Phi, psi and omega in degrees: 000141181291151179293136179094351180287147180267127181259119180254120172273169178299321180296321180296317179300317180297320179298316181297314181299313181294326178296316178298317179298316181297317179297316179297316179296321178296319179295318178297319179298314180298317179297320181296327182281320189268336186291134176243122179293127181274128175277149181295145179257118180278145178292128180301139179085359180243085184296134180280003176244156183236358179207134176221142181209160174234136179230127352285167180288333177213153180192164180288165178306132183099357177291139175263106182273145174250126179261127182238135177227122181250125185263142172279327181214116184258006181294137179078005180256123185246338181202137177231129177249144170250125182250117182266128183215163178216115180052049176083350180268120180283121181273308182195148173243127182234145176282149174256143187244150171235057186244002180077006183237013181230032182078018184256027176067268186237155179294135175057041176257007179085004177253121182251136184214161168191171183244157175223125180268123184268019189299334183260004186258167179259169179295153180145181178261134181239133179265156180234121174263149177245128177240122181258133185049062189298331180295335179262358183051046188280300185227138177224127179240107183279148177053045179289333177200180181207161174220161182234133176248130176238153176283136183296147183244042179274119180241118177287130174265314176225118185234120184246011175135191185311121180303334180295339182249006185236163170272112186260121183247117177258129182247127185242147178265152170219127176084009180270131169266340180244103183288342173294322177295320177300316180299319178296317179296320179297315179296325178298315180294322182291306190277328181251000180245262191298323182281358173272352182260144169269142011267014180294322182299313183283349179245023186297335178290347180267006183242136168248138178238133179230157168238147170266101187276064186206133177280146178202154179262105179267007179056040180286140178208160180273153174295140184297325183263330181232103191288347179283344181270133184242130171257139174224169175283099185302321183294318178297320181294316178299318180295316180294320181292339182294350175294336178243159163302131188213079172291327177229148183232134175237130172249121177258123180264132177280081187212125182286340181279142184300132174199159175184137182208144174227135170225255170270352177213170186259140167236130180212138177278151182269006187273332182220113170052050181306318187298322181273323179299310182294327179291320175302312181293327177295329175299326175291308190285316180279313187269344185069024183280153177263165175289136182261016174246160180273133177287141178290332175206155183238142173293142182303328184282344185277119180242098180278126176233149184299325183293340185286335187228131182292340182255016175233142181211171176281176182304135184103331174055051180296339181301322186232013184298336182286341182225351181218116187282349187291144177202097187240135184295138176107097176218081189087294176245161188293333185269009170250163189235151182243165186282327183232164180292308181203020183262064180199140177296340178279355178254313181204179185281097179222178187251026179219154164264144180295162182304323181291315177298317181298315180298319180295317180295322177299323177296323178291321179295334182295345177284350188240157183260150173280164180194167179271146181295143177236162185284314185230145177276141173289139180292151178302129182252009185252158172264143183226140172278136171246115189247116179274127182234155173240142173231126180211123175052042176087356182251135178257134179224157182262138178250306187197165177209145170210178180234152179207169174287114182192186177226119182293152176306144183286336178052040174287341172267110192265091171231153177170152175268336181231158172242154182222149179224133174263126188244139181279175179296332179262017171086007180272146177282123181264330186193146176221152180198163174251154174214152184268150172273114187276052183255004175257119181252123178263134175278163171284159175299155177300151182293333175214166187292344179274350180277152178284148180257132183267141177288155170302142183254140180254126178266135180272343183218128178214158171234132179203176186234133174251152180247142179214147182293143180273145176233143183293336182246025181278135180253325191208147171248115179259134179242135185239140167255103193060242181258359182267124177285123183252340179216140171233105189256126179287119174235009182300322183288348175268359181275160178241072186260007180297128181107000180272004177085000180238135177274095183286169185299329183268006182251157175214169179295332181294328185244347179214075181291341178296324186256331188246127178279147183289346183257022175246159179288126178222018178063026176225119183270106176255091187261025173289154180281098184223019179065020176234123178277113181280117182293346179284344181205063181300329187289339183239349180285119181299337179286348178271351182272069182253172181298131176273107188290343175293317178293319179301316180296320180297318179295317181298315179297318180298315181294319178297319180297317179299315181298318180297318182293317179299313180297323179293320180295320180294324182291341181269350181291143181293000000 
């Protein structure tokens, strides 16, 4: 071998290779420990979201509000907080989710949502701040939205006991500047109107009457062709009435011109014969009674059948022949028959219900208990779902849902076009009920016998709200048209199931540590330094940047191998 040449033995080559591997592994290990993933920095004043809303925008104390944030670009966003505050006082900070389980439609669609229960707060306006990537204090947008809480204005006028056992009638004002006048008009209808009729008089202990002592715009207007017919925003009325127990709803309009309408609730003007007009319409909504006069013309969509109304029958009148001999042509349409010639409030303005109507109403009253009068009604202590629905051309669709402190109708009178079932997280039925489609509008009887009588009108398109009792373990509200399920509405995120030992889809460790462990995937990235590696964002959570034991083992093996080779080489020297 030439002088100066380097002689490499096999052992030397192995030592060099292992040394290089050890050095490389060490460098990777050091980088893995020290490297901090940089979060993107948004330009100040350029919000990465383009739409924010609160639903509902206002509600009584105890309303569960849903906060929605829709992003134009969600890249680089790992956590969004909504901070609720009032005059600088922070009430609560809640995380917003894009997991499809918090009222945010679909997972990873750029819509972030969560709910806030106002049960412990006072009336007033509350502002909402948005904080994006809060652990990095990156972006804060103050007063991004607001909500309003009001104290309920439910005043009992006549209270006979537990609403669960009574027929609860909520009376609402429209167009009144003087709510004292409204209160007087409401009392006039109760004491000189409906309670003067049998069987209401003898069953008065089974009725509770309330007024909503609050002005509101229900967008009521008259029909263009028939001014006695009134349209209102049905959904607004249902929401306003929810401040009281409200099995039945009456809206009194401060209007001197004659009007009256019935669908799922009553509308009546206070200008002409309020006591009889409203009682006639109440016969429709409470009793399900039909008009006992013949319509001068009928809408093509209106199909009157004897089975639809207890006081209308086919020729012969077999429904009531055993106790009432009357059978007179004309009950809405000419080919149906009524029990009396003209002795009924459902025929004209008189102070009695006919014997057939009376017997039917007595049957409805049998569902309720008598009780002694009390001074004040207990406020509703229950949570209720308010579900906004649309009906158009025979199709039912879902719009929105929220929960509030209220009491759902008892629905002891079982009528309805649709059925509904509340289903638990484990698939069990918690509650079922029927509800009517309020698209049939009944006119008031003509003011005199020489006036033409209008047929019930059928609406092809309506928006309204149904109420249903809330359950802590409810997952879904299913709505059926006969046996066909037409809607499956997610209500799981409105449930209060924290503490049941199961980490439900709408729960996370941040809000329910009893059920959800912080080291499981819950679609919420909590990358604060808290010694917990969040599996939803391993790449940015500093607690996930721990020693990689694979590299440590590789370095250890390499060093041991080097040491063994060196010792072996030394032992071979002469």
